[in-house]
C-alpha positions in Angstrom: -21.8 21.6 -32.3 -25.3 21.2 -33.7 -26.7 24.6 -34.8 -24.7 26.5 -32.1 -22.2 28.6 -33.8 -21.2 31.2 -31.3 -20.6 31.7 -27.6 -23.7 33.9 -27.6 -25.8 31.0 -28.7 -24.7 28.9 -25.8 -25.1 31.7 -23.3 -28.7 32.0 -24.4 -29.3 28.2 -23.9 -27.3 27.9 -20.7 -27.1 31.4 -19.1 -26.0 30.1 -15.7 -23.3 27.7 -16.8 -19.7 28.6 -17.5 -19.1 27.5 -21.1 -16.1 28.4 -23.4 -15.4 27.5 -27.0 -12.2 26.2 -28.5 -10.8 25.7 -25.0 -7.3 24.3 -24.6 -7.6 21.0 -22.7 -3.8 21.1 -22.0 -4.7 23.6 -19.3 -6.6 20.9 -17.4 -4.7 17.6 -18.0 -1.9 16.4 -15.7 0.4 15.9 -18.7 0.0 19.5 -19.8 -0.9 18.2 -23.2 -4.1 17.9 -25.3 -5.9 19.8 -28.0 -8.9 22.0 -27.8 -12.5 21.1 -26.8 -15.1 22.5 -29.3 -17.0 23.5 -26.2 -16.1 23.2 -22.5 -18.5 23.4 -19.6 -18.0 23.6 -15.9 -21.4 22.7 -14.3 -21.8 23.4 -10.5 -24.9 21.2 -9.8 -26.6 18.0 -10.8 -29.3 20.1 -12.5 -26.8 21.8 -14.7 -25.2 18.4 -15.6 -28.7 17.2 -16.5 -29.4 20.2 -18.7 -26.1 19.6 -20.6 -26.6 15.9 -21.0 -30.2 16.3 -22.1 -29.2 18.9 -24.6 -26.4 16.9 -26.1 -28.6 13.8 -26.3 -31.5 15.5 -27.9 -29.2 17.3 -30.5 -27.0 14.3 -31.2 -23.9 16.1 -29.9 -20.8 14.3 -28.8 -20.3 14.4 -25.0 -17.2 13.7 -23.0 -17.1 14.0 -19.2 -13.8 14.5 -17.4 -12.8 14.8 -13.7 -9.2 15.7 -12.7 -7.8 14.3 -16.0 -5.0 12.7 -14.1 -5.0 9.3 -15.9 -5.9 10.6 -19.3 -4.3 11.6 -22.5 -6.3 14.0 -24.8 -5.2 13.7 -28.4 -3.6 16.8 -30.0 -6.6 17.3 -32.3 -8.8 17.8 -29.3 -12.3 16.6 -28.6 -15.4 17.1 -30.7 -18.6 18.3 -29.3 -19.1 19.2 -25.6 -16.6 18.4 -22.8 -17.9 18.6 -19.3 -15.3 19.0 -16.4 -16.9 18.2 -13.1 -14.2 19.7 -10.7 -16.6 22.4 -9.5 -18.9 19.7 -8.1 -16.7 18.9 -5.2 -18.8 18.8 -2.0 -17.8 16.3 0.7 -20.2 15.4 3.5 -19.2 13.2 6.5 -21.8 11.5 8.7 -20.9 8.8 11.3 -19.1 6.1 9.3 -20.0 7.3 5.8 -18.8 10.0 3.4 -20.7 11.2 0.4 -18.6 13.0 -2.1 -19.5 14.6 -5.4 -17.8 13.3 -8.5 -15.5 16.3 -8.9 -14.0 16.2 -5.4 -10.4 15.1 -5.3 -10.1 11.6 -3.9 -7.2 12.9 -1.8 -9.6 15.4 -0.2 -12.0 12.6 0.7 -9.1 10.7 2.2 -8.2 13.7 4.3 -11.8 14.2 5.4 -11.9 10.5 6.5 -8.7 11.0 8.5 -10.0 14.1 10.2 -13.2 12.2 11.1 -11.2 9.2 12.4 -12.5 6.9 9.7 -10.2 4.2 8.2 -10.3 2.6 4.8 -9.3 5.4 2.5 -5.6 5.6 3.5 -4.6 4.1 0.1 -6.0 7.1 -1.7 -4.0 9.7 0.2 -1.8 10.4 -2.8 -4.0 9.4 -5.8 -4.4 12.6 -7.9 -7.7 11.7 -9.5 -11.3 12.7 -8.7 -14.0 10.7 -7.0 -15.6 10.1 -10.3 -12.4 8.9 -11.8 -11.7 6.7 -8.9 -15.0 4.9 -9.2 -14.9 4.9 -13.0 -11.6 2.9 -13.1 -11.6 1.4 -9.6 -8.5 3.3 -8.7 -6.2 1.7 -6.2 -2.8 1.8 -4.5 -0.8 0.0 -1.8 -3.2 -2.9 -1.6 -6.4 -0.9 -1.4 -9.0 -0.3 -4.1 -12.0 1.9 -4.5 -14.3 -1.1 -4.6 -13.3 -1.9 -1.0 -14.9 1.3 0.3 -17.6 2.4 -2.1 -21.1 1.5 -0.9 -22.9 3.0 -3.9 -22.6 5.5 -6.7 -25.1 7.9 -8.2 -24.9 8.2 -12.0 -26.7 9.8 -14.9 -27.4 7.8 -18.1 -26.8 9.3 -21.5 -30.6 9.9 -21.7 -30.4 12.0 -18.5 -31.9 9.5 -16.1 -30.4 9.5 -12.6 -29.7 6.1 -11.0 -28.2 4.8 -7.8 -25.9 1.7 -8.3 -24.9 -0.5 -5.4 -21.4 -1.8 -5.0 -22.2 -5.3 -6.3 -23.9 -3.8 -9.4 -20.8 -1.7 -10.3 -19.0 -4.8 -11.5 -15.7 -3.6 -10.1 -12.6 -5.3 -11.5 -9.0 -4.4 -12.0 -9.2 -0.8 -13.2 -12.7 -1.4 -14.3 -16.3 -0.6 -13.4 -19.7 -1.1 -15.1 -19.8 2.7 -15.6 -17.2 2.4 -18.3 -19.3 -0.2 -20.2 -22.6 1.8 -19.8 -21.2 5.2 -20.6 -22.7 6.8 -17.5 -21.8 10.0 -15.8 -20.8 9.6 -12.2 -22.4 12.3 -10.0 -21.4 11.2 -6.5 -20.3 8.2 -4.4 -20.9 7.1 -0.9 -18.0 5.6 1.0 -18.6 3.1 3.8 -15.7 3.3 6.3 -14.7 2.0 9.7 -14.0 4.1 12.9 -10.3 4.3 13.7 -7.7 6.3 15.4 -6.7 9.6 13.8 -3.0 9.3 14.7 -2.8 5.7 13.2 -4.7 6.8 10.0 -2.5 9.8 9.6 0.7 7.8 10.1 -0.4 5.3 7.4 -1.2 8.1 5.0 2.1 9.8 5.6 3.9 6.5 5.0 2.2 5.9 1.7 2.9 9.5 0.6 6.5 9.3 1.6 6.9 6.0 -0.4 5.1 7.6 -3.4 7.4 10.6 -3.3 10.5 8.4 -3.1 9.5 6.2 -6.0 7.4 8.2 -8.4 8.4 11.3 -10.6 5.9 13.6 -8.9 8.0 16.6 -9.8 7.1 16.2 -13.5 3.8 16.4 -15.4 2.6 12.9 -16.1 -0.6 10.8 -16.6 0.2 8.6 -13.6 0.7 4.8 -14.0 0.5 4.2 -17.7 0.1 0.4 -17.9 -2.0 -2.2 -16.2 -0.2 -4.9 -14.3 0.1 -7.9 -16.5 -0.8 -11.3 -14.9 2.4 -12.6 -13.3 4.5 -9.5 -14.0 5.0 -5.9 -13.0 4.8 -3.4 -15.9 7.5 -1.2 -14.5 9.9 -4.1 -14.0 9.4 -5.3 -17.6 10.0 -1.8 -19.0 13.1 -1.4 -16.9 14.4 -4.8 -17.9 13.8 -3.9 -21.6 16.2 -1.0 -21.1 13.5 1.6 -21.9 14.0 4.0 -18.9 14.9 7.3 -20.4 13.5 6.5 -23.8 12.2 9.8 -25.2 10.0 10.9 -28.1 9.7 14.6 -28.5 9.0 15.9 -25.0 7.7 12.6 -23.5 10.0 10.3 -21.7 9.9 7.0 -19.8 10.8 8.2 -16.3 14.2 7.3 -15.1 12.8 7.3 -11.6 9.9 4.9 -12.2 9.6 3.0 -15.4 5.8 2.8 -15.2 5.5 6.5 -15.7 5.9 8.7 -18.8 6.7 12.3 -18.0 6.5 15.6 -19.9 10.1 16.9 -19.8 9.1 20.0 -21.7 7.1 20.8 -24.8 5.6 17.3 -24.9 2.5 16.6 -26.9 -0.1 13.9 -26.7 1.4 12.4 -29.9 4.7 12.2 -28.1 3.0 10.3 -25.3 1.3 7.9 -27.7 4.5 7.3 -29.6 6.3 6.4 -26.3 3.5 4.1 -25.3 3.5 2.3 -28.6 7.3 1.9 -28.6 7.3 0.5 -25.0 4.5 -1.9 -25.9 6.4 -3.1 -29.0 9.7 -3.5 -27.2 8.3 -5.3 -24.2 6.4 -7.7 -26.4 9.4 -8.3 -28.6 11.7 -9.0 -25.7 9.4 -10.8 -23.3 6.3 -11.8 -25.2 4.1 -9.8 -22.9 1.5 -7.3 -24.1 1.2 -4.2 -21.9 -2.4 -2.9 -21.8 -2.8 0.8 -21.0 -4.4 1.9 -17.8 -4.4 5.5 -19.0 -7.2 6.4 -21.4 -6.4 8.1 -24.7 -9.4 10.1 -26.0 -10.2 12.6 -28.6 -10.0 13.1 -32.4 -7.5 10.8 -34.1 
């Protein structure tokens, strides 16, 4: 990482930021897989994020920003340069019919805050394991709701360290897509515009969604969530099921027998195992049905 060779060097540059070297990212991913980050930082404020972003830009250092790492596979060789995990930036503020949440806040926690405040619109997010930043980044959705339906605007930081506010219509939301992906921006926070409702009704809807999720999804196993995007005219899980791939295993990664759209870590799984299962599923579904399954999960890191 540039001319920084030791932890002491980093401590001198960033004395107030928690930074470690050669940190196992498997400790932070929902799949329990992933190689080491050269350097791993946990900023607690926008100012600290800006310091880190500016430093990596000025010194031409690779930068990767992660939230809850719930829909992510980190390759076994890890990630070069600096990895920032934003989970310590998790403040949630409720005011009238709006909620402002920092990027590292769990979207589930924002959904709970909305319910407590009697605000409806975020019930769909009651069981989504990602962060606010991740939800905006990929327009996360479930049970007929999507992040784009409730986000009024997002505050982001460019690779050059400039802070910008982007309105909903400028975020170019699509199916598991936002303009943040294309522009390589760091999401700092999001403002949600909600509607007053009845706490009991909101709670009942959230409980219903969570009960359905528990019945259908393999929540008892480490996984990266829904692996594939929904192909036009099809359901990925149904195609995988019909291809006879449920239970297919490579190493410690297995196509869930409970829900074909999930790949679980049944023990000792690696990122390579996950990628091998993904490629096999894509190949077989295409061979049998002529449909290409595009991944929803992101695979990042050294090849």
